[in-house]
N, C-alpha and C positions, 0 to 999 in steps of 0.2 A: 712161715711167718707167725709172729706172735699174734694171738687173737686180740681184737680191739678192746674187749671188755675183760679186765683182769678178774672180775668176779664171776665170769661165766665158767671158769675152770677152777675148782677148789684150790689147787696149787700144784699142778703137775710140772711146774717150771724146773725144779731140780732134776726130775726124770727126763724132761725134754732136753734140757741143756746137756745132761749126761749122754743122751743119745746123739746129739749133734757133736759133742766133743769126740765121741767114738767115731763119728763119720769123718771128722777132720783128722783125727789121730787114731785110725782103726787098730784094734787089738786082735791078735789071733785068737780064734775061739778055742777054748779048752774045755776039759771036762768040768762038771759041777764040783767034783771033789777038788780039782786043781784050783778053781776060783776060791772055794772055801778054805783051802790050805793057805793060799796067799793072804786071804783076809785074816786068818788066824795068826799067821806069822807077824803081820803088821800090827795087830792088836797086842801080841806078846811083846814086840819091840817097843811099842808105846808105853806099856805098863812097866817094862824093864827100865826104860829111860827115865820115866817119871819117878820110879822108886829110887834110882841112882841119884837123880836130881835132888830129891827130898833129903837123902842122906848127906850129900855134899853141902847143900845149903845149911842144914843143921850143924854140920861140922864147922863151917866157916863163920856162921853168924849166931850160934846159939847163946853166946855170952854177950851179945850186943844189947845195950840198954836203950830205952826210948830217948833218954837224955842225950846219949852220944849220937843217935840218929838225927835228932832235932838240931843238934849243933852242926852236924855235917851238912844238913840242908841249908841252914843259915849261912854257912860258909860259901855257898854258891855265889852269893852276891847277885845284884840286879843285872849286871852285865852278862854273866854266864846264863842266867835264867832267860833273859831276853834272847840271847843268841840261840839257845836250845829251841825256843819257840820259832824263831826265824828259820833255823835249819829244818825243823819239821815242816813248816809251810813250804819251803823251797823243795823239799823232797817230794811232797805231794804234788807240787806244780810240775816237777819233772815227770812224775808218774802220769799226770794228765797229758803231757806232751807225747809220751809213749802210747797212751790210750788213743790219741788222735792218729798217730802213725799206724797203729794196729788196725783201727777201723778203716782207714783209707787203704791200707794194704789188703784188707779183706773185701774191698770194693764197696764199702758203705759210704753214703753221701750224708754228711752231717757237719754242722758248723763247729768251729773250734770251741766256742763257749759251752755247747752241749757236751762235747767230748771231754773237756776239762772237768765239768761238773760230774759227769758219769764216771770218769776215772777216779775222781776223789772219793765218791760215794762207794764205788765197788772196792777200791783198795782199802779204804778205812774200815769197812765192815769185814772184808775177808781176812785182813791182817789179824783182827781180834778174835774172829770166830773160828779160824782154821779152815781146813778143807778148801784151800784157796781156789782151785780150779772151779769146783762146782758152785761154791758160794759166790765168788766173783762173777761167774757166768750167769747165775740166776739173777743177781742184782742188776747186771748189765741188761739182761733180757727184759726185766721189769721196767728199767729206766728208759731204754731205747725203743721199746715197742711202739710208742706213739710216733716215732720218727720213721717207721717203716723198715727198720733194720731186722733182718731175718735172724733166726737162731743160729744158722750156720755161720753167718758173719760175726755174731756175738762170740760163738765158740772159737772161730779163727782168731779174732782179736784177743781173746783170753789166752790162747796158746802163744800168740805173738808176745804178749806181755810176760808170760812165763819164760820164754826164750830170752827176752831182753834182760830180765832179772838174772837168769843163770849166767849169761855172758858177762853182765856187769859185775856180779859178785866174784866170778872167777878172775876177771881182769884185775879188779881191785885187790883181791887177796893175793894173787900171784905177784903183782907189782910191789905190794907192801912187804911181803915176805922177802923179796929180793932186795928191797931198798932199806929195810931195817938194819941198823948196825949190829954186828955180831956181839959187841960188848953189851949193848942194851938188851938184846934178846936174852943173853946169859944172865943179866941182872934182874929183869922183871918178867920174864916169860919162861914157861916150862917147855917151850918148843926148842929143841936143840938146833943150833945154827946150821949144821949140815942138813937136817931134816927140812928146815925152813927154805934153804936154797933149792933143794931137790923138789919139794912140793911147789914152790913158787915157779920153778922152771916148767914143771909138768902142767900147771894151770895155764900159764901163758902159752905153752905149746898147744894145749887143747883149744884155746881161744883162736889162735892163729889157724889151726886146722879148720875150725868152723868158718872163718872168713874165707879160706881157700875153697872149701866146699861150696860156699855161696857163689864164689866167682866162677867155678868151673862146672858145677852140677846144676843143670837147668831143668832136670826132671825130678819128680818126687823121690826123696831118699827113702829106701825101704830097708829096714833092719830090725831084727828081733820082733817080727810080727807087726811093726808099725810102719806107717807111711807118712812122711812129712814133706810138705812143700816148703822149700827154703826161700827166703827173700833174696833180692838182688844184693850184690856186694856193697853197693852204696847204702842200702837200707841196713845191712848187717853192720857196717862201720858206724852208722848212726846208733844202732842198738848198743854197740860196744861203748861208744862215748857217753851216751846219755845214761845207760845202765850203770857204768862205772861211777860217774859223777853222782847219780842218785844214791847209790849205796855208800859212797864216800861221805855224802852229806848226812845220811841216816846214821852212820857210825859216829860222826862228829857230835850228834845230839848227846850221846852217852859220854863221849870222850871229854867234851867241854865241861861236863858237870863233875869230873874228877879233879882232885887237887892239882894245881899247876905244877908241872914237872914230875908228876907221879909216874907217867909212862909216855914215851914218844908216840906220835900219832900212827906211824907205820907199824910199829911193834904192836900197838893196841889193835889195829885193824887185822893183824895176823891172828889175833885171838877172837876178834869180833866176827869175822866172816865165817869161819867154820862153825861157830856157835849158832849163827843164824840158820845155817844149813841143818845142823843137828836139831834145832827147834822145829824146823819144817818137817823133817823126817819123823819126828816124834808124834806128829798128828795131835799134839796137845794144843788147844786153842791159843793162838798167839805164841806158842812155844814157852808159855809161862813156867818158870821154874827150871825147865831144861836149858833154855838159853842162858839164864843167870848162872846156873851151876857150871856150865861149860866155860863161860868167861872166867869165873872164879877159879876154875881148875887150871886154865891155861896161863893166867896171870898170877904173879906172886909179888909180895912186898908192898901191896897197896893196903892202906888202912881199911879195915873191914867196915867201919861206920861210913866212911866216904864212899866205898864201893856200893854198899847197900843203898845209900841215899841217891847215888847216881842211877842205880837200877830203877828206883821209884820214880825219879824224874823222867827217865827215858820212857817208862810205861805210861806216865801221865801225859807227856807232851806228844808222844808218837803213836800212842794207842788209844788211851781213854778219851782225851779231848777230841781227836778226829772222829772217833766212833760216835760220840754224842752229837757232834755237828752233822755228821753224815746221816745218822738216824733221823734227826729232826728234818734235814733237807729232803730225805727220801719220803718221810711222812707228809711233809708239805707238798711235795711234787705229786704224790698219790692223791691227796685230797683235792688239789687244784685240778688235776686231770679228770677226776670223777665229777667235779662241779662243772667243768667245761662240757663234758659229755651230757650231763643232765640238762644243761642249758640248751 
């Protein structure tokens, strides 16, 4: 359990949460050289993706003038701007619902208000800083410690949130690739129609497989050196529904800021979803640059100024503003808790 006084331990939270995550999702022990090699490979992949992203962004936007960018931002209009902010708030609300589900699934007793607040703070900070599992776990441990929630429950809830995101993004991407019209994909996307159909089918098959496993497998699933306790089929279906809607709303933040009729929603999501995953794999904080370069590569025919402006709005409404609010909220909560203990 988290110690009552956060100042009593300089800050071993990241290490503690990492240990508890390992307890919830144990990894086969390997040689030090093996762990070093995996770390080196991930760092190499991150540098490679970041370099490729820089080149793609320069190629797409190097001739963009500030005047063109400002004009594209003004073209949003108040309606699109307000919708983007509402979509961002709705997305974080859905993340809070998943947070409550995850904590209850982990056996934690906590009110809905505290779970919604903790989920918002953890997701807003981890989205922008990267290293989602550890950062989100550490923030949750800091926030929920006063409620008597153990690190193991925090780690289990963090893994639950990650599974929900994965199932949701796969469901959304698979359905969008299958529903997007072949003519539109050919017109505004670099994803070939047969590839879209095959990839969409594989993603939906994977999600169905997950639901079936949750329905028939009641013991921990062990594979590739990991052990995972699956939720019930009812909880898994809730993960699928809420995760898909959450990712759909998040995608709409960027899509609504594009010029009307520039690209259909389903076709856009077919490029958005894999770009989010590539951004996460890159380990770049927030996937900055990597996400944008991937979307720019997968879509074509969209005005560069309008696309760049939409990227800026997406970062502002879905990353920067929530991060500022979450940082202030966490600081206020920390000061209030210390004052309460001092009293």
